[in-house]
PyMOL CGO cylinders between C-alpha atoms (Angstrom):
from pymol import cmd
from pymol.cgo import CYLINDER

trace = [
    CYLINDER, -52.19, -27.19, -28.74, -54.26, -29.51, -29.15, 0.3, 1, 1, 1, 1, 1, 1,
    CYLINDER, -54.26, -29.51, -29.15, -57.11, -27.00, -27.04, 0.3, 1, 1, 1, 1, 1, 1,
    CYLINDER, -57.11, -27.00, -27.04, -57.28, -25.20, -30.12, 0.3, 1, 1, 1, 1, 1, 1,
    CYLINDER, -57.28, -25.20, -30.12, -58.36, -28.43, -32.70, 0.3, 1, 1, 1, 1, 1, 1,
    CYLINDER, -58.36, -28.43, -32.70, -61.78, -28.71, -31.30, 0.3, 1, 1, 1, 1, 1, 1,
    CYLINDER, -61.78, -28.71, -31.30, -64.29, -30.57, -33.26, 0.3, 1, 1, 1, 1, 1, 1,
    CYLINDER, -64.29, -30.57, -33.26, -67.36, -29.80, -31.47, 0.3, 1, 1, 1, 1, 1, 1,
    CYLINDER, -67.36, -29.80, -31.47, -68.84, -27.82, -34.30, 0.3, 1, 1, 1, 1, 1, 1,
    CYLINDER, -68.84, -27.82, -34.30, -68.32, -30.40, -36.88, 0.3, 1, 1, 1, 1, 1, 1,
    CYLINDER, -68.32, -30.40, -36.88, -69.32, -33.18, -35.24, 0.3, 1, 1, 1, 1, 1, 1,
    CYLINDER, -69.32, -33.18, -35.24, -73.11, -31.38, -34.37, 0.3, 1, 1, 1, 1, 1, 1,
    CYLINDER, -73.11, -31.38, -34.37, -73.39, -30.70, -37.93, 0.3, 1, 1, 1, 1, 1, 1,
    CYLINDER, -73.39, -30.70, -37.93, -72.58, -33.75, -39.06, 0.3, 1, 1, 1, 1, 1, 1,
    CYLINDER, -72.58, -33.75, -39.06, -75.90, -34.67, -35.75, 0.3, 1, 1, 1, 1, 1, 1,
    CYLINDER, -75.90, -34.67, -35.75, -77.90, -32.32, -37.19, 0.3, 1, 1, 1, 1, 1, 1,
    CYLINDER, -77.90, -32.32, -37.19, -77.26, -34.34, -41.08, 0.3, 1, 1, 1, 1, 1, 1,
    CYLINDER, -77.26, -34.34, -41.08, -78.08, -37.70, -39.13, 0.3, 1, 1, 1, 1, 1, 1,
    CYLINDER, -78.08, -37.70, -39.13, -81.12, -36.25, -37.31, 0.3, 1, 1, 1, 1, 1, 1,
    CYLINDER, -81.12, -36.25, -37.31, -82.93, -34.92, -40.19, 0.3, 1, 1, 1, 1, 1, 1,
    CYLINDER, -82.93, -34.92, -40.19, -82.24, -38.17, -42.40, 0.3, 1, 1, 1, 1, 1, 1,
    CYLINDER, -82.24, -38.17, -42.40, -85.37, -39.31, -39.67, 0.3, 1, 1, 1, 1, 1, 1,
    CYLINDER, -85.37, -39.31, -39.67, -83.76, -42.82, -39.11, 0.3, 1, 1, 1, 1, 1, 1,
    CYLINDER, -83.76, -42.82, -39.11, -81.27, -43.76, -41.55, 0.3, 1, 1, 1, 1, 1, 1,
    CYLINDER, -81.27, -43.76, -41.55, -77.67, -43.03, -39.44, 0.3, 1, 1, 1, 1, 1, 1,
    CYLINDER, -77.67, -43.03, -39.44, -75.80, -43.49, -42.50, 0.3, 1, 1, 1, 1, 1, 1,
    CYLINDER, -75.80, -43.49, -42.50, -76.52, -40.79, -45.38, 0.3, 1, 1, 1, 1, 1, 1,
    CYLINDER, -76.52, -40.79, -45.38, -75.53, -41.29, -48.77, 0.3, 1, 1, 1, 1, 1, 1,
    CYLINDER, -75.53, -41.29, -48.77, -73.48, -38.56, -50.55, 0.3, 1, 1, 1, 1, 1, 1,
    CYLINDER, -73.48, -38.56, -50.55, -77.30, -37.74, -52.46, 0.3, 1, 1, 1, 1, 1, 1,
    CYLINDER, -77.30, -37.74, -52.46, -78.77, -36.96, -49.24, 0.3, 1, 1, 1, 1, 1, 1,
    CYLINDER, -78.77, -36.96, -49.24, -76.28, -35.01, -46.85, 0.3, 1, 1, 1, 1, 1, 1,
    CYLINDER, -76.28, -35.01, -46.85, -75.56, -32.93, -50.48, 0.3, 1, 1, 1, 1, 1, 1,
    CYLINDER, -75.56, -32.93, -50.48, -79.88, -32.70, -50.49, 0.3, 1, 1, 1, 1, 1, 1,
    CYLINDER, -79.88, -32.70, -50.49, -79.64, -31.57, -46.37, 0.3, 1, 1, 1, 1, 1, 1,
    CYLINDER, -79.64, -31.57, -46.37, -76.23, -29.75, -46.36, 0.3, 1, 1, 1, 1, 1, 1,
    CYLINDER, -76.23, -29.75, -46.36, -77.95, -26.97, -49.43, 0.3, 1, 1, 1, 1, 1, 1,
    CYLINDER, -77.95, -26.97, -49.43, -81.39, -27.41, -47.31, 0.3, 1, 1, 1, 1, 1, 1,
    CYLINDER, -81.39, -27.41, -47.31, -79.49, -26.22, -44.29, 0.3, 1, 1, 1, 1, 1, 1,
    CYLINDER, -79.49, -26.22, -44.29, -78.06, -23.85, -45.85, 0.3, 1, 1, 1, 1, 1, 1,
    CYLINDER, -78.06, -23.85, -45.85, -80.93, -21.81, -47.39, 0.3, 1, 1, 1, 1, 1, 1,
    CYLINDER, -80.93, -21.81, -47.39, -82.26, -22.11, -43.77, 0.3, 1, 1, 1, 1, 1, 1,
    CYLINDER, -82.26, -22.11, -43.77, -79.26, -20.60, -41.93, 0.3, 1, 1, 1, 1, 1, 1,
    CYLINDER, -79.26, -20.60, -41.93, -80.26, -17.55, -44.22, 0.3, 1, 1, 1, 1, 1, 1,
    CYLINDER, -80.26, -17.55, -44.22, -84.07, -17.83, -43.64, 0.3, 1, 1, 1, 1, 1, 1,
    CYLINDER, -84.07, -17.83, -43.64, -84.06, -18.13, -39.59, 0.3, 1, 1, 1, 1, 1, 1,
    CYLINDER, -84.06, -18.13, -39.59, -83.25, -14.53, -38.26, 0.3, 1, 1, 1, 1, 1, 1,
    CYLINDER, -83.25, -14.53, -38.26, -80.88, -14.05, -35.37, 0.3, 1, 1, 1, 1, 1, 1,
    CYLINDER, -80.88, -14.05, -35.37, -82.31, -14.43, -32.28, 0.3, 1, 1, 1, 1, 1, 1,
    CYLINDER, -82.31, -14.43, -32.28, -83.34, -11.16, -30.52, 0.3, 1, 1, 1, 1, 1, 1,
    CYLINDER, -83.34, -11.16, -30.52, -84.25, -9.44, -33.63, 0.3, 1, 1, 1, 1, 1, 1,
    CYLINDER, -84.25, -9.44, -33.63, -87.41, -8.18, -34.87, 0.3, 1, 1, 1, 1, 1, 1,
    CYLINDER, -87.41, -8.18, -34.87, -87.36, -9.21, -38.43, 0.3, 1, 1, 1, 1, 1, 1,
    CYLINDER, -87.36, -9.21, -38.43, -90.22, -12.25, -39.29, 0.3, 1, 1, 1, 1, 1, 1,
    CYLINDER, -90.22, -12.25, -39.29, -89.15, -15.02, -40.90, 0.3, 1, 1, 1, 1, 1, 1,
    CYLINDER, -89.15, -15.02, -40.90, -91.67, -14.10, -43.49, 0.3, 1, 1, 1, 1, 1, 1,
    CYLINDER, -91.67, -14.10, -43.49, -89.65, -10.91, -44.06, 0.3, 1, 1, 1, 1, 1, 1,
    CYLINDER, -89.65, -10.91, -44.06, -86.42, -12.88, -44.78, 0.3, 1, 1, 1, 1, 1, 1,
    CYLINDER, -86.42, -12.88, -44.78, -87.91, -14.86, -47.31, 0.3, 1, 1, 1, 1, 1, 1,
    CYLINDER, -87.91, -14.86, -47.31, -89.81, -11.45, -49.52, 0.3, 1, 1, 1, 1, 1, 1,
    CYLINDER, -89.81, -11.45, -49.52, -86.29, -10.38, -49.18, 0.3, 1, 1, 1, 1, 1, 1,
    CYLINDER, -86.29, -10.38, -49.18, -83.73, -12.89, -50.43, 0.3, 1, 1, 1, 1, 1, 1,
    CYLINDER, -83.73, -12.89, -50.43, -86.64, -13.88, -53.09, 0.3, 1, 1, 1, 1, 1, 1,
    CYLINDER, -86.64, -13.88, -53.09, -86.87, -10.27, -53.39, 0.3, 1, 1, 1, 1, 1, 1,
    CYLINDER, -86.87, -10.27, -53.39, -82.95, -9.59, -54.45, 0.3, 1, 1, 1, 1, 1, 1,
    CYLINDER, -82.95, -9.59, -54.45, -83.10, -12.48, -56.23, 0.3, 1, 1, 1, 1, 1, 1,
    CYLINDER, -83.10, -12.48, -56.23, -85.50, -11.55, -59.04, 0.3, 1, 1, 1, 1, 1, 1,
    CYLINDER, -85.50, -11.55, -59.04, -84.04, -7.93, -59.42, 0.3, 1, 1, 1, 1, 1, 1,
    CYLINDER, -84.04, -7.93, -59.42, -80.68, -10.22, -59.84, 0.3, 1, 1, 1, 1, 1, 1,
    CYLINDER, -80.68, -10.22, -59.84, -82.04, -12.13, -62.34, 0.3, 1, 1, 1, 1, 1, 1,
    CYLINDER, -82.04, -12.13, -62.34, -83.86, -9.00, -64.00, 0.3, 1, 1, 1, 1, 1, 1,
    CYLINDER, -83.86, -9.00, -64.00, -80.33, -7.47, -63.93, 0.3, 1, 1, 1, 1, 1, 1,
    CYLINDER, -80.33, -7.47, -63.93, -78.69, -9.98, -65.73, 0.3, 1, 1, 1, 1, 1, 1,
    CYLINDER, -78.69, -9.98, -65.73, -81.46, -10.72, -68.24, 0.3, 1, 1, 1, 1, 1, 1,
    CYLINDER, -81.46, -10.72, -68.24, -80.67, -6.16, -68.81, 0.3, 1, 1, 1, 1, 1, 1,
    CYLINDER, -80.67, -6.16, -68.81, -77.16, -6.54, -69.11, 0.3, 1, 1, 1, 1, 1, 1,
    CYLINDER, -77.16, -6.54, -69.11, -77.78, -9.75, -71.51, 0.3, 1, 1, 1, 1, 1, 1,
    CYLINDER, -77.78, -9.75, -71.51, -80.78, -7.68, -73.94, 0.3, 1, 1, 1, 1, 1, 1,
    CYLINDER, -80.78, -7.68, -73.94, -77.62, -4.21, -74.25, 0.3, 1, 1, 1, 1, 1, 1,
    CYLINDER, -77.62, -4.21, -74.25, -75.05, -6.53, -75.25, 0.3, 1, 1, 1, 1, 1, 1,
    CYLINDER, -75.05, -6.53, -75.25, -77.03, -7.95, -78.49, 0.3, 1, 1, 1, 1, 1, 1,
]
cmd.load_cgo(trace, "trace")
């Protein structure tokens, strides 16, 4: 039963957070949330290994999606008024 409970991934994540804080080994909650958000964005932007997509292309695609979503929301809002 205890073989299935593995905290290596969680410990690795906290190690990355501590490493991102530099010399501060004990980040406060605000720092933790900021680093968590940065890591979340990085995981979306970082292309998978062996892919033929450049990181810049991924960022451009994500920004285009964001722009299109905000334009759609704006159009829906204008139609309801």
